[in-house]
N, C-alpha and C positions, 0 to 999 in steps of 0.2 A: 402556663402564664396566668391562668385564671386563679389557681391556688396561690401563686406568688403575690398577685394583686390583693387577694383576700387577706393575706398575712400582713402586707404593707398597710392596708387601710385599717385593720384591726390595731396594729401597733401604733398608728398615728392617732386613731380616734380615741383610744383608751385614756391617754393623759389629757386630751381636750375635754373629754366627758367629765373627768374628775375636776379639772379647772372650772368648768361651767357650774358644776354643782356647788363648788366652793364659793363662786360669785353669788349663786342664789343664797348661800348661807349668810351673806351680808344683809340681804333683805329679811331673812329670818331673824337675824340679830336685832334689826331695827324694829321689827314688829313685836318681838318679845320684850324688849326694854320699854317701848312706848305703851305696850298693853298694860304694863304695871305702873306707868307714869301718869297717863291721863288720856281720856277718850278723845279730846279735842286734838291733841298732838298726834295721836295715831290716825285720826281721820285726816289731819292736815298732810301727813306723809303719804297716806293712800291717795289723796287727790293730787298732790304735788308730784308724787312718784309716777302716777300715770302720765302726767304731762311730760316730765323729764324723760321717761323711757321712750315715749313717742318721738320727741325731738332728737334724742341721742341716737335711736336706732335708724332714723331717716338719714342723719348726717354721717353716721358710722358706716351705713350701707354704701355711701359714695366713696369713702376712702378705702373700702374693702376691694375696690377695683385694682388695688395693687396686687391682690392675690392672683388672678388670672394673668396679669401682665408679667409678674415675676416668674410665675410657674412656666410660662411659655419661654421666657428668656433662659431660664435654668434648663429646660429640656432641650433647647436649641444649642446649648453650649456657649451662649452669648454672655459670659460672666462679666465681662467689662461694662456691660449696660445696666447691670442690676442695681449698682449704686445710684445711678442717676434716676432710676425709676423710684427707688425708695425716697431719695431726697425730694423729688417733685411731689410725691404723695404727702410727705411731711409738710411741705408748703401749703398743699391743698387743705390739710387738716387744720392748719393754723388759720387759713382763710375762712373755712367753714365754721370755725369756732366763733367768729364775729356774729353771724345771725343767730347761732345757738345761744351765746350769751345774752344777746338782745331779747330773744323770746323768753328766756328764763327770768330776766329782770322786768319784763313787761307782759305778764301773762293775763292781763285783764280780758282780752278778747276770748281766751280759752276758758276762763273762769265764767264768762257770760253764757256759755253753752249749757250750764246747769245751775240750779239754785243751791247755793252753799252758805252755810251759816257764817255770819260775818267774822265771828271769833276764829273759826276753822280757816277761813280764807286768809286772815291776817297771818296766821301761823304758816299756812302753805306758801304765801309769798315770801315769808322769811326764810323758809326752808329752800325754796327755789333760788333765792338770792345767794345762799351759801353754795348750792350746787354749781351756780354759774362760775364761781371762782375756780372750780375744777374742770369746767367743760374743756378748755384747750388741752389739758393734760390727758383727759380721757380719750379725746379724738387722736391725739398723738399715739396713745397706747393701743387704741384699736388699729391703727396703721401697722405698729409693730406686731400686733397679734396676727393680723392677715399675712404680713410678710413672712413671719416665722412658719405659718402653716403652708405657705406657698413653697417653701424650701423643704418641707417635711420635717421641721424641727420644733415639735410642740413641747418638749420638756421644760424649756425655760418658762413657758407660759404657765405650766403647772406649779412650778416652784414660786413664781411671783404671785400667782393667784392664791396660793395657800398663805404665803406671808402677808399678803394684803388683807385677807379675811381675819387672820389672827390679830393684825394691827387694828383693823376696824373694830373688832370685838372689844379690845382694850380701851381705845379712844372713845368709842360711842358710850360704853358703859361709864367712863369717867365723866364725859361732858353731859350726857343726859341726866345723870343722877346727882351731879355736883361733887363727885369724888375727886375732881381735879383741884379742889380748893376754892372755887368760886361758886356762883349760883348754879342751880340745876337749869340746864338749857333746853331740855325736851327735844322737840322736833329740830330746832336750830342746831343742837349738838350733833344730831345724826347728819345734818347737812354738812357741818364743818368737818366731821370725821370722813365723810365720803370724799369731800374735796381734797383733804390731806392724803387720803389713801390713793386718790388719783394721781397726785404728783409723786407719791412714793413709788407707784407702779412704773410711772414714766421714767423716773430716774434710774430704777432697776433696769428697765428696758435699754436706756442709753448706755448704761455700764456694760450691759451684755453685748450690744452692738459694737462697743469700742474694744472690749477686751477678749471676747470669746475667740478661742483658737480656730474653730471651724469656719469662722467668718472673716478671718484676717486677709484672705486672699481676694475678698470682694472690695476691701478699702471703702467700707460703706460711709464713714463719716469724714473721710479725707477728700480734699479737692472739692469742697462744698460749692454747689452751683446755685445761682439765683433762679427764681421761678421762670419757666419758659413756656411760651404760649402753646406750642404744638403738644408736648407731653401732657400738659394740663388739660388741653382740649380732649385728648384721647382718653385720659383718665375719667373725665366727666362723661364722655360718650358711653363708656362702660358703666360708670358708677352711678349716674343719676337714675337710670332704670332700676339698679340694684337697691339704691336707697329708697326709691319710691315703692318698690316691692315690699321692703321691710316696714315702711310706714303703713301701707295698706293692711298688711297682716296685723300689725300691733294695733292700729286704730280701729280695725273691725272688732277686736275683743274689747277695747276701751268703750266704743260706742254701744256694743252689746250690753256691757255692765250698766251703762247710763239708762238705756231703754228698760232693762229689767228692774232698775231701781224703783220704778212705779208700781211694781207688783208686791211690794211689802218687804219687811225686814227679813222674814224667814226665807223667802224666795232668794233675796239678794245674798244672804249668808250661804244658803245651800249652793247657789251658782258660784260663789267665790270659792268654796271648797273644791268643787269640781274643776274650775278654771285653774286653780293652783296645782291640782294633781296633773292636769293636762299640760301645763307649763313645765313641770318637772320631767314628765314622760318625753316631751319634745326635745329635751337635751340629748337623748340617745340618737335619734335620726339626724339631729343637727351636727353632732360630732362626727358621725359617719359621712355626712354630706360634705363637711369641710375637708375631711381626708380624701374623699372621692374627688372633689374639685382639684386638689393639689395633683393627685395621680393623673387625672384626665388632662389638666393643663400642661404638666410636664410631657406627657406622651404627645399631646398635640404640637407642642413646641418642637419636639424631635421628629414630628411627622411619623410617629409610630402608631398608626391608626389601629392596628390590631391590639396593641397594649391599652390603648384608650378605651376600646370597646370592652376588653376584658375587665378593666377598672370599673366601668359602668355596671357591667353585670355582677361583679362582686359587691359593689356598693348597694345595688338594688336588692340582691339576695340577702345580704347581711341585715340591711335595715328592715326589709319585709319580714323576714323570719323573727328577728329579735323584737321588733315592735308588735308583731302578732302575739308573741309569747307574753309580752308586757301588757297587752290588752287583756289577754286571758287572765293574768294575774290580777289585774284591776277588777275583773268580773268576779273571780273566785273570792277575793278578799275585800269586797265592797263594803261589807258591814264593819269589820274591824278598822278599815281605813277611814271611813266616815266617822266612826266612833272616836278615833284619835283626835279628830278636829273639834268635835262638839259633843255635848251631852243633851242638847236641846232636841226633843223628839221630832218637832216640826221641821227643824233645819236638816236633821238627819234624813227624814222622809223626802225632802226635796232633793238632797244630794244623791240619795239612792236612786231616785227616779231618773236622774240625769246621767248617772255614771255608765249606764249601758251604752249611751251614744259615744262617750269618750273612749270606751273599751274597743268599739269598732272603728272609731276615728283613727286610732294609732297606725293601722295598715296603710290607709290612704294618705295620711299625713307623711308617712315614711317615704312612700313612692314619690309624691309630688316634691318633697324637699330634696331627695337625692336627684331627681330629674332636673330640677331647677339649678342645683349647684353644678351638675355635670354639664348643662348647657353653658353656665358661666366659664367652665373650663375650656369650652370651645369659643369663648368670648361672645356668646349669644345671650343678650340680657333684655333687649327691648320687647321682643315678642312674649317672653315669659312673664314680663311685667304686665302686659295686657291681659294675659291669662289670670293673673293674680287679681287684677282689678275686677274683671267680670266675675270670677268665682267667689272671691272674698267679700267684695262690696255688693256685687249684683245678686248672686245666689244666696250667699251666707247672710249678709246683713239685711238687704232689702227683703229677701225671701223669708228670713227669720222674723222680721218685723211684721210681715203679712200673716204668717202662720201664728205668731204669738197673740196678735191683737185683732186681725180682720178676716180670718178664715171663718168658715160656717161654724166650726167649733174651735174657738180659739184655744191654742195649746199652752199659752204662757211661756215660761222659760224654755220648756222642751222644744217649742217651735224654733227658737234660735239655734239650739244644739242640732236638731234635726236638719235645718237648713245649712248649718255649717258642715255637717257631715256630707250632705249632698254636693255642696260647693267643693269640698275636698275630693270626693269621688270624680267630679268633673274635671277638676284641676289635674289630678293624677292621670286621667286618660288623655287630656289635651297636651300636657307636658311630656308624657311618654311618647305620644305620636310625634310631637315636635323633635324630640330627642332622636327618635328612630330616623327621621328625615335628615337630621344633621349628621348622624353616623353615616348613612348612605351617601350623602353629598360629599363628605371629605373623602370617603373611599373611592368615589368615582373621579 
């Protein structure tokens, strides 16, 4: 059973990983295009992108409640209820788009948290306004994303993601540079392209739900039902802690970057390189965690507790071993990796001094990510959210601020990365203990 679950998780996680890396490719395209277009536009997308990602991940985390819901229904053989669960989550996505659009159109309170050049702020506002047009589509697509993963069908996500990235590359290049026949739009062009690609992805998702032969038995878009209070309340009970956990994790890195900004340009640039590498590496345990959630949720729905436990063990082993190897590679190839990002000796020195923390970071990040998603497979989300608040905000952010600026020997940026590592170690221990208790409780 353990070997079988290992194969299932690997088969599920591989296309997810490729799809996620393709999505990161969209951000790389924006950075490359604007890096040659203008510093103000690049800075505007950096500032606006941080706000957008924080808002999006918080709201998307809520609609991801469809994953454990559908996985349980699928495992229990209650196929006739799956269409209703998906439809109610799509309604929830549209409702959540309202505050999402409002925040993107009125970002003044968020801009007030930091001093921003007026020219950059104007461009960032314009960029966020363009992204607001795509917010409903992106939340609908995130619902589809979680739904497909719950059923163990990640391949359409891979195909759509690759198509979306290719389309964004063409659109962004045309709009940013003026090759579309009008004026060069800079940051606004990237925002327009992202919004169009969001609706493109959603239309592709709708076409798949409507026409895919493996989904015909579910009648997903037939007999459409209006919003219902009880299903929406249950989705919110599961999803609000999931969304807040995502917000805590994303905002801790956003606020870390704001604090580090006062240490000088070289330190900020070095931190950004390391943070970028950490974000790319995180895609591996996240893909394995999503696959583990699906397997645990389906097993829990079927009340096949031994299979659920085997899925957890397989997910932890795969993520632990592969992430440890990834950390080792980061350590061994630290010099060429940092050299690929910059030729500035001061920036490289900062990045190299921080990369060791990220190399160790990988193992504990993998454990806590798998444990948190496995708990979601059991529909346990609130307590793991509390763990994330304590570890990411309390230990990681507050502890990093103290180590960086107020310790007897202030550590600077290294203080934040050391505190983040300690926070992850604590999170992995607490979530693993909580998961162990959950496994024992359902077996008893």
